[in-house]
C-alpha positions in Angstrom: 287.3 230.3 46.3 285.8 228.5 43.4 282.6 230.0 41.9 280.3 227.0 41.9 276.6 226.7 41.3 274.2 227.3 44.0 273.0 224.1 45.5 269.4 224.8 44.5 270.2 225.9 40.9 269.5 223.3 38.2 272.6 221.6 36.9 271.3 221.5 33.3 270.3 224.8 31.6 268.3 225.0 28.4 270.3 226.0 25.2 268.6 229.4 24.8 270.0 230.6 28.1 273.4 232.1 27.5 276.2 232.8 29.9 277.0 236.4 30.8 279.1 238.1 28.1 278.1 235.7 25.3 276.0 236.4 22.2 272.3 235.6 22.5 271.7 233.6 19.3 268.0 233.1 19.9 267.4 236.9 20.2 269.3 237.5 16.9 267.4 234.8 15.1 264.1 236.1 16.5 264.9 239.7 15.5 265.8 238.6 11.9 262.6 236.5 11.7 260.5 239.4 13.0 262.1 241.8 10.5 261.4 239.4 7.5 257.9 238.7 8.7 257.0 242.4 8.9 258.5 243.1 5.4 256.7 240.1 4.0 253.3 241.0 5.4 253.8 244.6 4.3 254.6 243.5 0.7 251.7 241.1 0.7 249.4 243.9 2.0 250.6 246.4 -0.7 250.3 243.7 -3.4 246.7 242.9 -2.3 245.9 246.7 -2.0 247.0 247.3 -5.6 245.0 244.3 -7.0 242.1 246.5 -8.4 244.5 248.8 -10.1 246.4 245.9 -11.7 243.1 244.4 -12.8 241.8 247.7 -14.3 245.1 248.5 -16.0 244.0 246.8 -19.2 240.7 248.5 -19.3 239.7 252.0 -20.4 241.7 255.0 -19.2 238.8 256.6 -17.3 237.9 253.4 -15.5 241.5 252.8 -14.5 241.8 256.4 -13.2 238.6 256.0 -11.1 239.9 252.7 -9.7 243.3 254.2 -8.9 241.6 257.2 -7.0 239.4 254.8 -5.0 242.5 252.8 -4.1 244.3 255.9 -2.9 241.3 256.9 -0.9 241.2 253.5 0.7 244.9 253.6 1.5 244.8 257.0 3.2 241.4 257.0 4.8 241.3 253.3 5.9 237.8 253.1 4.6 237.6 249.6 3.1 234.5 250.4 1.2 236.6 252.4 -1.3 238.8 249.4 -2.0 235.7 247.1 -2.4 234.2 249.7 -4.8 237.4 249.9 -6.8 237.6 246.1 -7.0 234.0 245.8 -8.2 234.6 248.6 -10.8 237.8 246.8 -12.0 235.9 243.5 -12.4 233.1 245.1 -14.5 233.6 245.5 -18.2 232.2 248.9 -19.0 231.0 249.0 -22.7 232.3 251.7 -24.9 229.2 253.8 -25.7 231.0 256.6 -27.6 231.0 254.8 -30.9 227.4 253.8 -30.5 226.3 257.3 -29.6 228.3 258.7 -32.4 226.6 256.5 -35.0 223.2 257.3 -33.5 223.9 261.0 -33.7 225.1 260.8 -37.4 222.0 258.7 -38.2 219.7 261.3 -36.6 221.4 264.1 -38.4 221.0 262.3 -41.7 217.3 261.7 -41.0 216.8 265.3 -40.0 218.6 266.5 -43.1 221.1 268.5 -41.0 224.7 268.7 -42.1 226.8 266.6 -39.7 229.2 268.6 -37.5 232.8 268.4 -38.3 234.9 266.4 -35.9 238.2 268.1 -36.7 239.6 265.1 -38.4 241.2 264.9 -41.9 237.9 264.0 -43.5 236.0 266.9 -41.9 235.2 268.4 -45.3 233.8 265.1 -46.6 231.6 264.8 -43.5 230.3 268.3 -43.8 228.6 267.5 -47.1 225.0 266.2 -46.7 224.3 262.7 -47.9 222.7 262.8 -51.4 220.9 259.5 -51.0 217.2 259.8 -50.4 215.9 258.9 -47.0 213.2 256.3 -46.9 210.5 257.0 -44.4 209.7 254.3 -41.9 206.7 252.3 -43.1 206.9 253.4 -46.7 207.1 250.4 -49.1 206.4 249.8 -52.7 202.9 248.7 -52.1 201.5 251.8 -50.3 198.2 251.7 -52.3 196.5 249.6 -49.7 197.7 246.3 -51.2 198.5 243.7 -48.6 201.0 240.9 -48.8 199.8 237.7 -50.5 
């Protein structure tokens, strides 16, 4: 007996339907596409997730470390506010106040006549000596005798 098609079966089958015992090409192509799509989306997510850290990398060390910790918190807790806070912190240029505060402290020590503290550097002995220059008081000018400007 010859195995023929059932009289109600369609005579033309679509290309994605395979015969028994043959390789299902559509399933293999779909599996490879799905694997590449998952890897691509995962890499895109990680690239986007590390955006604040990459932006803060060229900034100060403390700012970079805070942004990195916020990124890790966002990754492990799934609280997106940490990521937003890290991104905003990475975008902000924090000024370096250490030099400004140091200059202010040295100026106040000089005004008060106190010997500056040694910083532990090579010129610590030079900094320990008080400044021999006289300190002018604010408001003292050459015409203190009540003479006004002409």
